[in-house]
C-alpha positions in Angstrom: -9.7 13.1 32.9 -6.6 10.2 32.5 -5.9 10.2 28.7 -3.7 7.9 26.2 -1.9 9.0 23.3 -0.6 5.9 21.2 2.3 7.5 18.7 4.7 10.4 19.2 4.0 11.4 15.4 2.6 14.6 14.2 -1.4 13.4 15.0 -0.6 12.0 18.2 1.6 14.6 19.7 -1.3 17.3 18.5 -4.3 16.0 20.2 -1.7 15.2 23.1 -1.0 19.3 23.3 -4.6 20.3 23.1 -5.6 17.8 26.0 -2.7 18.9 28.0 -3.7 22.5 27.3 -7.1 21.9 28.7 -5.7 20.6 31.9 -5.4 16.8 31.7 -2.8 14.4 32.0 -1.9 12.7 28.8 0.7 10.1 28.7 2.2 9.1 25.3 3.4 5.7 24.4 5.4 5.2 21.3 6.9 1.7 20.1 10.5 3.6 18.2 13.1 5.1 20.7 12.4 8.8 18.8 9.2 11.2 18.6 7.8 12.6 15.6 6.9 9.5 13.7 7.8 9.3 9.6 9.1 12.9 10.4 12.0 12.3 12.5 15.2 13.8 11.8 19.0 13.6 13.1 22.3 15.7 12.3 24.6 12.7 10.8 28.4 12.6 11.5 29.2 15.4 8.3 26.8 17.8 10.6 24.3 17.7 7.8 20.6 16.9 8.7 18.8 14.1 7.5 15.2 12.9 7.3 15.4 8.8 8.4 12.0 8.0 6.8 12.1 10.0 3.7 12.0 13.8 3.0 9.0 15.9 4.4 8.2 19.5 3.2 5.7 21.7 5.0 3.2 23.1 2.7 0.0 24.2 3.2 -2.8 27.3 2.5 -4.1 25.9 5.7 -3.5 29.0 8.2 -4.8 28.1 10.9 -2.4 25.0 10.9 0.4 26.9 10.0 -0.2 29.7 13.0 -0.5 26.5 15.3 2.9 25.2 14.3 4.5 28.5 14.9 4.3 28.2 18.2 6.5 26.0 18.3 9.0 26.6 16.6 10.6 29.1 13.8 10.3 29.0 10.2 12.7 29.2 7.2 11.2 30.0 4.0 12.0 27.5 1.7 9.7 26.4 -2.2 10.7 23.1 -3.3 11.8 21.9 -6.6 12.2 18.9 -8.2 14.1 17.8 -11.6 13.3 14.6 -13.3 16.7 12.6 -15.3 16.1 11.2 -18.2 17.7 8.1 -20.0 20.0 10.7 -21.7 20.9 12.2 -18.7 19.3 15.6 -19.0 17.0 17.2 -16.2 13.3 18.0 -16.5 11.0 19.4 -14.3 8.4 18.3 -12.4 5.6 19.0 -12.0 5.6 18.7 -15.9 5.7 21.9 -17.4 5.4 23.2 -21.0 9.5 23.0 -21.2 9.4 19.4 -20.0 6.7 18.7 -22.6 9.1 20.4 -25.2 11.7 18.1 -24.1 9.7 15.1 -24.3 7.0 15.3 -26.6 4.2 15.5 -24.7 2.3 12.7 -26.0 5.0 10.8 -23.7 4.6 12.5 -20.7 2.8 9.2 -18.8 4.9 6.9 -20.2 8.1 8.4 -19.0 6.9 10.4 -16.1 4.0 8.5 -14.5 3.7 4.6 -15.8 7.3 3.2 -14.6 7.4 5.9 -11.4 3.7 4.4 -10.5 4.7 0.7 -10.9 7.9 1.1 -8.6 5.6 3.1 -6.1 2.8 1.3 -5.7 3.3 -1.8 -7.4 0.3 -1.3 -9.9 0.0 -0.2 -12.9 -1.4 3.3 -13.7 -4.6 2.4 -15.2 -5.3 0.6 -11.7 -4.7 3.2 -9.3 -7.0 5.9 -7.5 -6.6 9.2 -10.1 -6.5 11.1 -6.5 -3.2 10.2 -6.3 -1.8 11.2 -9.6 -4.1 14.3 -9.9 -1.6 15.4 -6.8 1.0 16.4 -9.4 -1.2 17.7 -12.2 0.6 18.5 -15.9 0.7 22.0 -16.1 0.8 24.6 -19.3 3.2 27.2 -18.0 6.8 27.5 -17.3 6.1 26.8 -13.1 9.2 25.4 -11.5 7.7 24.8 -8.0 6.3 21.6 -6.9 3.8 23.2 -4.3 3.0 26.6 -6.8 -0.1 27.0 -5.4 0.7 26.9 -1.4 0.9 30.1 0.4 3.1 28.9 3.4 6.1 27.1 2.2 9.0 26.4 5.0 11.4 23.9 6.9 10.8 24.0 11.0 14.7 25.9 11.8 15.9 23.2 13.7 14.4 20.6 12.2 10.7 18.2 12.7 12.2 16.6 15.7 12.8 19.3 17.9 9.2 20.7 16.7 7.4 17.8 17.7 9.5 17.8 21.1 8.6 21.4 21.7 4.9 20.5 21.1 5.0 17.5 23.4 7.0 19.4 26.3 4.2 19.8 28.8 3.8 19.5 32.4 0.4 17.3 31.9 2.4 14.8 29.5 4.5 11.9 30.2 5.9 10.5 27.2 7.4 6.7 27.2 9.6 5.7 24.1 10.1 2.0 23.4 6.8 1.3 25.1 4.4 -1.2 22.7 0.5 -0.4 23.0 -1.0 -3.2 25.4 -4.7 -3.1 24.7 -5.0 -4.5 28.7 -4.2 -0.6 29.2 -7.6 0.6 27.8 -9.8 0.7 31.2 -6.8 2.8 32.7 -7.9 5.5 30.8 -10.5 7.4 30.2 -9.9 7.8 26.3 -7.6 6.2 23.5 -6.4 8.4 20.8 -4.5 5.5 18.6 -2.3 6.2 15.6 -1.2 2.3 15.2 -2.5 0.4 12.5 -6.7 -0.1 12.7 -6.1 -3.8 11.3 -3.2 -4.9 13.3 -5.1 -3.4 16.4 -8.0 -6.3 15.8 -5.6 -8.9 14.9 -6.2 -8.6 11.1 -10.0 -10.2 11.4 -10.4 -9.2 8.3 -7.4 -9.4 6.7 -4.6 -7.3 6.1 -4.8 -3.5 5.2 -2.2 -3.2 2.0 0.6 -0.4 2.5 3.7 0.6 0.6 7.0 0.5 2.0 10.0 2.6 1.7 13.9 0.9 1.6 16.0 4.1 1.8 19.4 4.2 1.1 21.9 7.0 2.5 25.7 7.7 1.6 27.8 10.5 1.7 30.1 11.9 -1.1 33.1 14.0 -1.1 32.1 16.9 -3.1 30.7 19.7 -2.2 26.8 19.5 -4.3 26.1 16.6 -6.5 22.3 17.6 -7.8 21.0 20.3 -9.2 17.6 20.6 -6.8 16.9 18.5 -3.8 14.7 15.9 -5.4 15.6 14.1 -8.6 12.9 11.2 -9.4 13.8 9.0 -12.2 12.3 7.4 -15.1 14.3 4.4 -15.6 12.9 1.2 -14.9 15.3 0.4 -12.1 14.1 -0.2 -8.4 14.8 3.2 -6.8 11.9 6.1 -7.8 14.1 8.9 -6.5 17.3 10.8 -4.5 17.3 13.5 -2.0 20.7 15.7 -1.5 19.8 17.1 1.8 21.9 20.0 2.0 19.9 21.8 -0.7 17.0 21.9 2.3 17.7 25.4 4.0 19.7 24.5 8.0 20.1 21.5 6.6 23.9 21.9 7.2 26.8 23.7 5.6 29.3 21.3 5.8 31.8 22.4 2.0 33.5 19.0 1.3 30.5 16.5 1.3 27.1 16.1 0.7 24.6 13.8 2.0 22.1 11.6 -0.5 19.3 9.3 0.6 18.1 7.3 -2.5 14.7 5.5 -2.3 13.5 1.8 -3.5 9.6 1.3 -2.9 8.3 -1.9 -1.7 5.2 -3.8 -0.2 5.3 -3.3 3.6 5.5 -7.1 4.4 8.8 -6.8 2.7 10.4 -4.2 4.6 9.7 -5.2 8.3 6.6 -4.1 8.2 7.4 -0.5 8.0 3.6 1.4 6.7 4.4 4.4 5.0 1.4 4.5 2.4 -1.8 3.6 2.3 -3.2 1.7 -1.0 -5.7 3.7 -2.7 -7.0 1.7 -5.4 -9.7 2.6 -7.9 -12.2 0.2 -6.9 -12.0 1.5 -3.3 -12.2 -2.7 -2.1 -9.1 -1.3 0.4 -11.2 1.3 2.0 -14.6 -1.0 2.3 -12.0 -3.2 4.9 -11.2 -0.1 6.6 -14.6 0.5 7.2 -15.4 -3.0 9.0 -12.7 -2.2 11.4 -13.8 1.2 11.3 -17.1 0.2 12.5 -15.9 -1.6 15.5 -14.2 1.1 17.0 -14.4 0.7 20.6 -16.6 3.3 22.4 -13.8 4.6 24.4 -10.9 4.6 21.4 -10.2 6.8 18.6 -8.4 5.8 15.5 -6.0 8.8 14.3 -3.3 9.1 11.5 -2.4 7.5 8.4 -2.6 4.2 9.9 -5.3 5.0 12.0 -7.5 6.4 9.5 -5.8 4.1 6.4 -5.5 7.6 4.6 -3.0 9.4 2.6 -2.6 12.5 4.3 0.2 15.0 4.1 1.7 17.1 7.4 -0.8 19.6 7.0 -4.0 17.6 6.6 -2.8 15.0 9.2 -2.0 18.2 11.4 -5.4 19.7 10.5 -7.2 16.3 11.3 -6.2 15.6 14.5 -7.1 19.7 15.7 -10.3 19.1 14.5 -11.0 15.5 16.3 -9.3 16.5 19.6 -11.4 20.2 19.9 -14.3 18.1 18.8 -13.8 15.8 21.5 -13.0 18.3 23.8 -16.1 20.5 23.6 
């Protein structure tokens, strides 16, 4: 059987590998000039590994996902920590814990840490956003300092995400074509298509545009050995940036003793950032999901939409991988 996979991110790579190991021929087309999708990383001229599209941190309780990925990478343990910088320059722990509540007053937690961040990140007021988004980082009553305190598997791929995805795609039955945009006329050439492109774009936006948030990244290198107390620091001000990441604070991300590289993030509407789609908008009243369902109901018989943009879902890496594995294994039965 011949299959086409549109997109060389995690979802597409996982599906391509499973199909290839089942003995099928797979062609993967990717519009960008690299694999790994938004998890793409590279080593800059200072010997520091940078995630081009913002920090990607692997964490999960799903042993099957961890074990599957472990076939393609060595891991280095890493437990992520985040601070928020207050107006007076002090650093407070996130997720909000007992110490943070004592610093700012429990009655001020929403106004300091959630309302301004939500407005910048999602372009919406806190009350307009689906509470599931906010509940991903719950307020705590203990002194925990870990960002993912309940996840059993927390690690980073030793050689980076790009190398991990390249290893997944390294199979004799897989052909990868970079800088190649998908063409609908190819559908008839394949027995089935697994498509991670934006589902509304595939249908030429006939029912309307699905909204996304995007991020503008500004990366700078400073002539100092270290700048931040944790890998990521969130901002509590009402300026445009939401957070900054210092890459050297992650294991196997460089050991330059003279310089450090940081990336600042400024959220925006995707139409204001060359239509780069990062986060589907999960609104409280569910209208965006209703629009997605209209498109999903018109899915071609020989096509399955996958990934964040194909499913219009806010998926962490482990969720995207688990979804891809479930999709392809059900298909192969």
